[in-house]
Every structure is written in C-alpha cells, then in structure tokens.
C-alpha atoms as a printed R data frame, in Angstrom:
    type eleno elety resid chain resno       x       y       z
1   ATOM     1    CA   MET     A     1   0.000   0.000   0.000
2   ATOM     2    CA   THR     A     2   1.331   3.261  -0.954
3   ATOM     3    CA   ILE     A     3   0.739   6.346   1.222
4   ATOM     4    CA   GLU     A     4   0.607   9.622  -0.565
5   ATOM     5    CA   TYR     A     5   1.514  12.709   1.359
6   ATOM     6    CA   ARG     A     6   0.154  16.069   0.407
7   ATOM     7    CA   ARG     A     7   2.241  19.026   1.040
8   ATOM     8    CA   THR     A     8   0.364  21.901   2.522
9   ATOM     9    CA   GLU     A     9   1.405  25.459   2.315
10  ATOM    10    CA   ARG     A    10   2.390  26.971   5.667
11  ATOM    11    CA   PRO     A    11   0.747  30.316   6.258
12  ATOM    12    CA   PRO     A    12   3.194  33.153   6.138
13  ATOM    13    CA   LEU     A    13   4.239  34.711   9.410
14  ATOM    14    CA   PRO     A    14   2.923  38.224  10.113
15  ATOM    15    CA   SER     A    15   5.346  40.893   9.299
16  ATOM    16    CA   ARG     A    16   7.000  43.048  11.961
17  ATOM    17    CA   LYS     A    17   4.837  45.974  11.002
18  ATOM    18    CA   GLN     A    18   1.678  43.928  11.417
19  ATOM    19    CA   ARG     A    19   2.835  42.613  14.779
20  ATOM    20    CA   LYS     A    20   3.578  46.193  15.977
21  ATOM    21    CA   SER     A    21   0.185  47.417  14.759
22  ATOM    22    CA   LYS     A    22  -1.545  44.681  16.724
23  ATOM    23    CA   VAL     A    23   0.363  45.561  19.870
24  ATOM    24    CA   ASP     A    24  -0.349  49.260  19.377
25  ATOM    25    CA   LYS     A    25  -4.080  48.593  19.088
26  ATOM    26    CA   ALA     A    26  -4.043  46.608  22.313
27  ATOM    27    CA   GLU     A    27  -2.123  49.277  24.194
28  ATOM    28    CA   LYS     A    28  -3.881  52.294  22.699
29  ATOM    29    CA   PRO     A    29  -6.782  52.490  25.239
30  ATOM    30    CA   THR     A    30  -4.365  52.273  28.132
31  ATOM    31    CA   ARG     A    31  -2.107  55.005  26.753
32  ATOM    32    CA   ARG     A    32  -5.088  57.246  26.008
33  ATOM    33    CA   ALA     A    33  -6.374  56.946  29.567
34  ATOM    34    CA   THR     A    34  -2.930  57.649  30.955
35  ATOM    35    CA   GLN     A    35  -2.538  60.653  28.689
36  ATOM    36    CA   ARG     A    36  -5.907  62.032  29.712
37  ATOM    37    CA   ALA     A    37  -5.070  61.626  33.381
38  ATOM    38    CA   GLU     A    38  -1.768  63.427  32.868
39  ATOM    39    CA   GLU     A    39  -3.472  66.240  30.965
40  ATOM    40    CA   ALA     A    40  -6.125  66.605  33.694
41  ATOM    41    CA   GLN     A    41  -3.425  66.750  36.349
42  ATOM    42    CA   ILE     A    42  -1.497  69.392  34.415
43  ATOM    43    CA   HIS     A    43  -4.723  71.429  33.929
44  ATOM    44    CA   GLU     A    44  -5.521  71.260  37.632
45  ATOM    45    CA   ILE     A    45  -2.008  72.413  38.546
46  ATOM    46    CA   GLU     A    46  -2.293  75.299  36.090
47  ATOM    47    CA   ARG     A    47  -5.698  76.242  37.457
48  ATOM    48    CA   GLN     A    48  -4.485  76.303  41.047
49  ATOM    49    CA   THR     A    49  -1.315  78.241  40.299
50  ATOM    50    CA   ALA     A    50  -2.790  80.685  37.780
51  ATOM    51    CA   PRO     A    51  -3.854  84.140  39.140
52  ATOM    52    CA   LYS     A    52  -7.630  84.299  39.812
53  ATOM    53    CA   LYS     A    53  -9.566  86.362  37.337
54  ATOM    54    CA   ARG     A    54 -12.112  88.759  38.796
55  ATOM    55    CA   ASN     A    55 -15.586  88.867  37.377
56  ATOM    56    CA   TRP     A    56 -16.164  92.615  37.355
57  ATOM    57    CA   VAL     A    57 -19.803  92.294  36.288
58  ATOM    58    CA   SER     A    58 -20.630  90.070  39.271
59  ATOM    59    CA   LEU     A    59 -18.720  92.384  41.581
60  ATOM    60    CA   LEU     A    60 -20.591  95.429  40.327
61  ATOM    61    CA   LEU     A    61 -23.941  93.648  40.706
62  ATOM    62    CA   LEU     A    62 -23.016  92.660  44.254
63  ATOM    63    CA   LEU     A    63 -22.044  96.219  45.134
64  ATOM    64    CA   LEU     A    64 -25.252  97.538  43.568
65  ATOM    65    CA   GLY     A    65 -27.342  95.057  45.554
66  ATOM    66    CA   LEU     A    66 -25.609  96.000  48.788
67  ATOM    67    CA   SER     A    67 -26.098  99.685  48.029
68  ATOM    68    CA   LEU     A    68 -29.821  99.224  47.390
69  ATOM    69    CA   MET     A    69 -30.182  97.185  50.558
70  ATOM    70    CA   GLY     A    70 -28.354  99.845  52.556
71  ATOM    71    CA   TYR     A    71 -30.534 102.584  51.090
72  ATOM    72    CA   ALA     A    72 -33.712 100.648  51.895
73  ATOM    73    CA   LEU     A    73 -32.560 100.089  55.479
74  ATOM    74    CA   TRP     A    74 -31.680 103.771  55.777
75  ATOM    75    CA   GLN     A    75 -35.140 104.732  54.529
76  ATOM    76    CA   LEU     A    76 -36.840 102.362  56.962
77  ATOM    77    CA   GLY     A    77 -34.711 103.696  59.785
78  ATOM    78    CA   ASN     A    78 -35.555 107.255  58.804
79  ATOM    79    CA   ILE     A    79 -39.303 106.462  58.771
80  ATOM    80    CA   TRP     A    80 -39.050 104.691  62.126
81  ATOM    81    CA   TRP     A    81 -37.164 107.647  63.603
82  ATOM    82    CA   LYS     A    82 -39.830 110.094  62.397
83  ATOM    83    CA   TYR     A    83 -42.591 107.985  63.939
84  ATOM    84    CA   TYR     A    84 -40.641 107.610  67.164
85  ATOM    85    CA   SER     A    85 -39.842 111.328  67.394
86  ATOM    86    CA   ALA     A    86 -43.453 112.364  66.719
87  ATOM    87    CA   ASP     A    87 -44.830 109.855  69.227
88  ATOM    88    CA   LYS     A    88 -42.332 110.999  71.842
89  ATOM    89    CA   ALA     A    89 -43.214 114.667  71.278
90  ATOM    90    CA   TYR     A    90 -46.961 114.070  71.579
91  ATOM    91    CA   SER     A    91 -46.479 111.843  74.640
92  ATOM    92    CA   ALA     A    92 -44.495 114.613  76.311
93  ATOM    93    CA   LEU     A    93 -47.241 117.102  75.447
94  ATOM    94    CA   THR     A    94 -49.907 114.819  76.933
95  ATOM    95    CA   ASN     A    95 -47.923 114.225  80.111
96  ATOM    96    CA   GLU     A    96 -47.392 117.939  80.601
97  ATOM    97    CA   PHE     A    97 -50.787 119.404  79.730
98  ATOM    98    CA   ALA     A    98 -53.468 116.694  79.547
99  ATOM    99    CA   GLU     A    99 -53.355 114.294  82.537
100 ATOM   100    CA   PRO     A   100 -52.983 111.057  80.532
101 ATOM   101    CA   ILE     A   101 -55.567 108.345  81.137
102 ATOM   102    CA   VAL     A   102 -53.943 104.913  81.471
103 ATOM   103    CA   GLU     A   103 -56.836 102.671  80.519
104 ATOM   104    CA   GLU     A   104 -55.112  99.502  81.762
105 ATOM   105    CA   GLU     A   105 -55.429 100.807  85.316
106 ATOM   106    CA   PHE     A   106 -59.249 100.670  85.210
107 ATOM   107    CA   ASP     A   107 -61.467  97.624  85.648
108 ATOM   108    CA   ASP     A   108 -63.955  98.375  82.888
109 ATOM   109    CA   TYR     A   109 -64.986 100.796  80.169
110 ATOM   110    CA   ASP     A   110 -67.390 102.744  82.401
111 ATOM   111    CA   GLU     A   111 -64.579 103.655  84.789
112 ATOM   112    CA   VAL     A   112 -62.528 104.932  81.855
113 ATOM   113    CA   LEU     A   113 -65.478 107.097  80.759
114 ATOM   114    CA   ASP     A   114 -65.870 108.505  84.250
115 ATOM   115    CA   ALA     A   115 -62.182 109.424  84.358
116 ATOM   116    CA   ALA     A   116 -62.461 111.017  80.919
117 ATOM   117    CA   ARG     A   117 -65.334 113.257  82.065
118 ATOM   118    CA   LYS     A   118 -63.260 114.524  84.994
119 ATOM   119    CA   ARG     A   119 -60.114 115.102  82.985
120 ATOM   120    CA   ILE     A   120 -58.503 118.542  83.047
121 ATOM   121    CA   ILE     A   121 -56.673 119.963  80.021
122 ATOM   122    CA   ASP     A   122 -54.260 122.866  80.526
123 ATOM   123    CA   PHE     A   123 -55.202 125.033  77.543
124 ATOM   124    CA   ASP     A   124 -53.169 127.976  78.797
125 ATOM   125    CA   GLY     A   125 -50.052 125.826  78.609
126 ATOM   126    CA   LEU     A   126 -51.040 124.380  75.220
127 ATOM   127    CA   ARG     A   127 -51.683 127.794  73.723
128 ATOM   128    CA   ALA     A   128 -48.332 129.004  74.968
129 ATOM   129    CA   VAL     A   129 -46.891 126.290  72.690
130 ATOM   130    CA   ASN     A   130 -49.307 126.953  69.811
131 ATOM   131    CA   PRO     A   131 -52.068 129.601  69.998
132 ATOM   132    CA   GLU     A   132 -54.000 127.780  67.225
133 ATOM   133    CA   ILE     A   133 -54.849 124.800  69.447
134 ATOM   134    CA   VAL     A   134 -58.623 124.952  70.028
135 ATOM   135    CA   ALA     A   135 -59.453 121.548  71.526
136 ATOM   136    CA   TRP     A   136 -58.244 118.140  72.620
137 ATOM   137    CA   ILE     A   137 -59.795 114.900  71.333
138 ATOM   138    CA   TYR     A   138 -59.743 111.561  73.132
139 ATOM   139    CA   ILE     A   139 -61.338 108.263  72.050
140 ATOM   140    CA   PRO     A   140 -61.168 105.524  74.708
141 ATOM   141    CA   GLY     A   141 -59.963 102.207  73.338
142 ATOM   142    CA   THR     A   142 -57.683 103.820  70.766
143 ATOM   143    CA   ARG     A   143 -54.451 105.812  70.669
144 ATOM   144    CA   ILE     A   144 -56.372 108.911  69.626
145 ATOM   145    CA   ASP     A   145 -55.482 111.406  72.347
146 ATOM   146    CA   TYR     A   146 -54.287 114.606  70.681
147 ATOM   147    CA   PRO     A   147 -54.613 118.379  70.530
148 ATOM   148    CA   VAL     A   148 -56.770 119.818  67.745
149 ATOM   149    CA   ALA     A   149 -55.531 122.850  65.815
150 ATOM   150    CA   HIS     A   150 -57.472 125.312  63.652
151 ATOM   151    CA   THR     A   151 -56.119 127.715  61.064
152 ATOM   152    CA   ASP     A   152 -57.201 129.508  57.889
153 ATOM   153    CA   ASN     A   153 -56.466 126.595  55.510
154 ATOM   154    CA   ASN     A   154 -56.672 122.810  55.355
155 ATOM   155    CA   GLU     A   155 -53.117 122.215  54.166
156 ATOM   156    CA   PHE     A   156 -50.745 123.523  56.819
157 ATOM   157    CA   TYR     A   157 -51.390 120.893  59.506
158 ATOM   158    CA   LEU     A   158 -51.140 118.067  57.006
159 ATOM   159    CA   THR     A   159 -47.372 118.612  57.095
160 ATOM   160    CA   HIS     A   160 -46.730 120.384  60.431
161 ATOM   161    CA   ASP     A   161 -47.058 119.243  64.022
162 ATOM   162    CA   PHE     A   162 -48.531 121.053  67.033
163 ATOM   163    CA   GLU     A   163 -45.277 122.976  67.485
164 ATOM   164    CA   LEU     A   164 -45.457 124.200  63.858
165 ATOM   165    CA   ASN     A   165 -42.476 122.040  62.897
166 ATOM   166    CA   PRO     A   166 -42.466 120.119  59.573
167 ATOM   167    CA   SER     A   167 -43.822 116.632  60.188
168 ATOM   168    CA   ASP     A   168 -45.079 113.765  58.014
169 ATOM   169    CA   GLY     A   169 -47.686 112.959  60.665
170 ATOM   170    CA   GLY     A   170 -48.956 116.518  60.865
171 ATOM   171    CA   CYS     A   171 -51.461 117.456  63.534
172 ATOM   172    CA   ILE     A   172 -55.156 116.745  64.081
173 ATOM   173    CA   PHE     A   173 -57.026 119.805  62.820
174 ATOM   174    CA   LEU     A   174 -60.495 121.278  62.499
175 ATOM   175    CA   GLU     A   175 -61.956 122.117  59.086
176 ATOM   176    CA   THR     A   176 -61.113 125.750  58.359
177 ATOM   177    CA   ILE     A   177 -64.743 126.771  57.658
178 ATOM   178    CA   ASN     A   178 -65.925 125.383  61.009
179 ATOM   179    CA   SER     A   179 -66.220 127.575  64.079
180 ATOM   180    CA   PRO     A   180 -63.337 126.979  66.543
181 ATOM   181    CA   ASP     A   181 -65.823 126.842  69.450
182 ATOM   182    CA   PHE     A   182 -67.550 123.800  67.852
183 ATOM   183    CA   SER     A   183 -70.901 125.547  67.746
184 ATOM   184    CA   ASP     A   184 -71.651 124.281  64.215
185 ATOM   185    CA   ILE     A   185 -74.088 121.429  63.792
186 ATOM   186    CA   ASP     A   186 -71.378 119.373  62.069
187 ATOM   187    CA   SER     A   187 -67.719 120.046  62.891
188 ATOM   188    CA   ARG     A   188 -65.273 118.127  60.715
189 ATOM   189    CA   ILE     A   189 -61.884 117.013  62.083
190 ATOM   190    CA   TYR     A   190 -59.068 115.585  59.951
191 ATOM   191    CA   GLY     A   191 -56.017 113.449  60.730
192 ATOM   192    CA   HIS     A   192 -53.556 111.233  58.873
193 ATOM   193    CA   ASN     A   193 -53.967 107.447  58.837
194 ATOM   194    CA   MET     A   194 -50.392 106.676  59.902
195 ATOM   195    CA   PHE     A   195 -49.019 103.160  59.412
196 ATOM   196    CA   ASP     A   196 -47.844 102.954  63.028
197 ATOM   197    CA   GLY     A   197 -51.385 103.643  64.269
198 ATOM   198    CA   SER     A   198 -50.718 107.211  65.415
199 ATOM   199    CA   MET     A   199 -52.856 110.274  64.658
200 ATOM   200    CA   PHE     A   200 -56.118 108.904  63.124
201 ATOM   201    CA   GLY     A   201 -54.411 105.616  62.215
202 ATOM   202    CA   GLN     A   202 -56.728 103.655  64.528
203 ATOM   203    CA   LEU     A   203 -59.946 105.271  63.343
204 ATOM   204    CA   PRO     A   204 -60.553 102.422  60.821
205 ATOM   205    CA   ARG     A   205 -60.892 100.031  63.762
206 ATOM   206    CA   TYR     A   206 -64.537 101.118  63.731
207 ATOM   207    CA   ARG     A   207 -64.944  99.040  60.570
208 ATOM   208    CA   LYS     A   208 -65.060  96.007  62.879
209 ATOM   209    CA   PRO     A   209 -68.576  95.656  64.381
210 ATOM   210    CA   GLU     A   210 -67.295  94.209  67.664
211 ATOM   211    CA   PHE     A   211 -65.125  97.289  68.202
212 ATOM   212    CA   ALA     A   212 -67.804  99.793  67.152
213 ATOM   213    CA   GLN     A   213 -70.383  98.200  69.447
214 ATOM   214    CA   TYR     A   214 -68.180  98.506  72.524
215 ATOM   215    CA   TYR     A   215 -66.076 101.669  72.158
216 ATOM   216    CA   THR     A   216 -68.888 104.080  71.424
217 ATOM   217    CA   GLN     A   217 -67.817 107.272  73.218
218 ATOM   218    CA   THR     A   218 -65.625 110.185  72.120
219 ATOM   219    CA   PHE     A   219 -64.537 113.168  74.228
220 ATOM   220    CA   LEU     A   220 -63.719 116.641  72.995
221 ATOM   221    CA   TYR     A   221 -62.223 119.086  75.479
222 ATOM   222    CA   THR     A   222 -62.328 122.844  74.868
223 ATOM   223    CA   PRO     A   223 -61.155 125.682  77.127
224 ATOM   224    CA   THR     A   224 -64.705 126.130  78.467
225 ATOM   225    CA   GLN     A   225 -66.221 122.630  78.574
226 ATOM   226    CA   THR     A   226 -65.946 118.884  78.069
227 ATOM   227    CA   ASN     A   227 -68.222 117.367  75.414
228 ATOM   228    CA   GLU     A   228 -69.099 113.686  75.330
229 ATOM   229    CA   TYR     A   229 -70.239 112.194  72.035
230 ATOM   230    CA   LYS     A   230 -71.640 108.803  71.058
231 ATOM   231    CA   LEU     A   231 -71.070 106.876  67.848
232 ATOM   232    CA   ASN     A   232 -73.701 107.693  65.250
233 ATOM   233    CA   ASP     A   233 -72.352 106.515  61.899
234 ATOM   234    CA   GLN     A   234 -69.214 105.378  60.083
235 ATOM   235    CA   GLY     A   235 -68.313 104.407  56.552
236 ATOM   236    CA   LEU     A   236 -65.885 104.147  53.649
237 ATOM   237    CA   ILE     A   237 -66.451 106.762  50.965
238 ATOM   238    CA   SER     A   238 -64.816 108.942  48.331
239 ATOM   239    CA   PRO     A   239 -64.194 112.594  49.282
240 ATOM   240    CA   ASP     A   240 -67.141 113.960  47.294
241 ATOM   241    CA   GLN     A   241 -69.573 111.607  49.051
242 ATOM   242    CA   LEU     A   242 -69.084 113.087  52.515
243 ATOM   243    CA   GLU     A   243 -72.130 115.243  53.091
244 ATOM   244    CA   PRO     A   244 -72.718 117.463  56.150
245 ATOM   245    CA   VAL     A   245 -75.257 116.352  58.723
246 ATOM   246    CA   GLN     A   246 -78.845 117.225  57.928
247 ATOM   247    CA   THR     A   247 -81.084 117.602  60.999
248 ATOM   248    CA   GLU     A   248 -84.111 119.560  62.097
249 ATOM   249    CA   ASP     A   249 -82.892 119.686  65.691
250 ATOM   250    CA   PRO     A   250 -81.138 123.053  66.173
251 ATOM   251    CA   THR     A   251 -79.489 121.851  69.377
252 ATOM   252    CA   ALA     A   252 -77.886 118.798  67.794
253 ATOM   253    CA   ARG     A   253 -74.117 118.834  67.510
254 ATOM   254    CA   TYR     A   254 -71.924 116.341  65.666
255 ATOM   255    CA   LEU     A   255 -68.255 115.647  65.053
256 ATOM   256    CA   THR     A   256 -67.232 114.011  61.779
257 ATOM   257    CA   LEU     A   257 -63.754 112.498  62.027
258 ATOM   258    CA   VAL     A   258 -62.096 111.870  58.658
259 ATOM   259    CA   THR     A   259 -58.944 110.051  57.582
260 ATOM   260    CA   CYS     A   260 -57.482 108.423  54.477
261 ATOM   261    CA   GLU     A   261 -58.052 104.753  53.712
262 ATOM   262    CA   TYR     A   262 -56.493 102.501  51.085
263 ATOM   263    CA   ASP     A   263 -59.295 100.382  49.642
264 ATOM   264    CA   PHE     A   264 -59.291 102.464  46.456
265 ATOM   265    CA   ALA     A   265 -57.810 105.707  45.120
266 ATOM   266    CA   ASP     A   266 -58.629 108.719  47.348
267 ATOM   267    CA   ALA     A   267 -60.659 106.558  49.714
268 ATOM   268    CA   ARG     A   268 -61.792 108.175  52.959
269 ATOM   269    CA   PHE     A   269 -63.032 106.645  56.176
270 ATOM   270    CA   PHE     A   270 -65.231 108.699  58.481
271 ATOM   271    CA   VAL     A   271 -66.661 108.258  61.954
272 ATOM   272    CA   ARG     A   272 -69.546 110.502  62.996
273 ATOM   273    CA   VAL     A   273 -70.425 111.001  66.652
274 ATOM   274    CA   GLY     A   274 -73.300 112.958  68.190
275 ATOM   275    CA   LEU     A   275 -73.220 115.074  71.348
276 ATOM   276    CA   VAL     A   276 -74.877 113.395  74.340
277 ATOM   277    CA   ALA     A   277 -73.586 115.404  77.344
278 ATOM   278    CA   SER     A   278 -71.524 118.437  78.277
279 ATOM   279    CA   PHE     A   279 -69.577 119.111  81.466
280 ATOM   280    CA   HIS     A   280 -67.649 121.888  83.048
281 ATOM   281    CA   PRO     A   281 -63.895 121.263  83.056
282 ATOM   282    CA   GLY     A   282 -63.390 118.755  85.855
283 ATOM   283    CA   GLY     A   283 -66.629 116.841  85.293
284 ATOM   284    CA   ALA     A   284 -69.497 118.853  86.833
285 ATOM   285    CA   PRO     A   285 -72.556 118.467  84.541
286 ATOM   286    CA   PHE     A   286 -73.956 121.490  82.755
287 ATOM   287    CA   GLY     A   287 -77.170 122.764  84.327
288 ATOM   288    CA   GLY     A   288 -75.800 122.653  87.853
289 ATOM   289    CA   PRO     A   289 -73.421 124.989  89.670
290 ATOM   290    CA   PRO     A   290 -69.987 125.282  88.093
291 ATOM   291    CA   PRO     A   291 -67.221 123.443  89.908
292 ATOM   292    CA   ALA     A   292 -64.955 125.239  92.331
293 ATOM   293    CA   ALA     A   293 -61.801 126.597  90.816
294 ATOM   294    CA   VAL     A   294 -58.900 124.204  90.933
295 ATOM   295    CA   VAL     A   295 -56.081 125.781  92.906
296 ATOM   296    CA   PRO     A   296 -52.687 124.266  92.097
297 ATOM   297    CA   GLU     A   297 -50.696 122.982  95.044
298 ATOM   298    CA   THR     A   298 -47.703 125.030  96.056
299 ATOM   299    CA   THR     A   299 -44.538 123.899  97.719
300 ATOM   300    CA   GLU     A   300 -42.676 125.957 100.239
C-alpha cells in the first residue's frame, strides 16, 4: 500500500509591522487613559497656580445690591425715627398738659369714661406752645389722644405738628370753615392714617362691628367745657360723598372724624359722633353749679 503525502502550504508569518500594529491597538486604550489623566493633572495644577480672574460684572452687581439694601434700610430707619420722634413729642405734650388716662389701670370701660369726664386739660399751657390749638380729642380704646388745631387753611397741619415744625404725621385739625368753638351742627376734624397707628391711624378700627359696638364714646375738650359724644355713623367713601349732617334739631351737635383709607384711590373713612352730654372742666354736669376753681398745690 502506498501512502501519498500532500504538502500543505504553511501560512506566512505576520510581518514586523503587522505585529507592531496589533500591539499598538491593544495598548492604545491604556495610553489614552494615561494621557488624559496626565493632561487633567497638568490642567488642575495650572488652574491652582494661575492668578484668579475677577468677574467685574458680578462684583458690580453685588455692590449695587448691597447699596440698594443699605438705602432701603436707611429709609426704613428714617421712617421709624420720624414715627418715634413724633410719638415721643406728643407723649411729652400729653404728660405735661393733659393728665394722661392709662386705661389699663381701670377695671372696665365705664370707669374709663368717668375718668375722661373729669379730665382737666391745661389750655393755657397748650396755647403758649401753639395759639392755634382749640381743643383736645380723646377716644377711649384707641391711641387717639391729641390736641386739635385750627387755622385759615386745610393744608398747613397736614405737614406740620402742634409745634409748627415740619412733620409727616402733621397734627389733628379742624376744618377751616368750622367755628373753633364747635358751635356748628357738624364740625369736621381731619387726621392722617399713619401706618404705626398714630394720629387717626386707629380710626378704621370702627370698621369692625365688635369694636364699634363697645367703644362708642368720644370726648372733645375745649377751654370752656368737656363734650361727650356717642357713635352715630361710620363708613368708607370717596371725598365727594361726605355730606354734612342734615337735621331739624337746632341743638344737635356732631363731630365728623375723617382720615385716608387705602381700599381704592382717594378713599376716605369717616366716623360721625353725636353730642350726648356736656360738662364743666373737671366733670361737673352742665345745668348745675360750676365746679370750684382748681387751685394748684404750692410747695414751700
């Protein structure tokens, strides 16, 4: 038997270039990662050692914001200081000339009313400060406890206090066409609605029924008498809607207290009170003998 061998061709060996290409392809991902890591490290070193660049736009915006904040705080402080100064001035005036009534010291509303009827106001002292002061108004249950001025126009006391100094809070004042002795049927009194509740800032509390039902009385002191009034009406209106009182009773006397409100443009809030009793200074009712003169105590 004869065996026949076939000669097969041996595949050629890869060339050196092919072998190097294969090795390069295998090592390429590893070299790329290493290169990237080295580049990142170099970039980080450059970033840390390079001088920091200032963003002038951001800096200017920051300075502008701080300036606006400082200005707003200054404005708020200025407003607070004006309120504080005005409140301090009026408190000093009350302590000196009007025997302040501390309502917290009384057990109930009736005791406050009794004290209000007996209250003495030193109009000689007040008029030495400002000869245009014609009355003093007090509403128990509120902060309304102020002198009332009267002059020949309705603008001056919108911007001046009782000492005639410029003031945002102004002074409570009587309508210029009204008689300063309050002999008119309807005497109109104006005051600012201040945000801190001063002047007529608490007058809108009468919009709440529970307040209006309880705190019904108002007192007006003049150099010759004390007048007690009772709540008659209140409402939110525009300026041209406020009509004078119409009555057939010639002895009727009313006060209409007016302040600004903010429900709509030029809104006004008014409270109208009617006279129910009059007293001599010190509390003696009209119709009886006048009270004995009050003689101030003297010290040796």
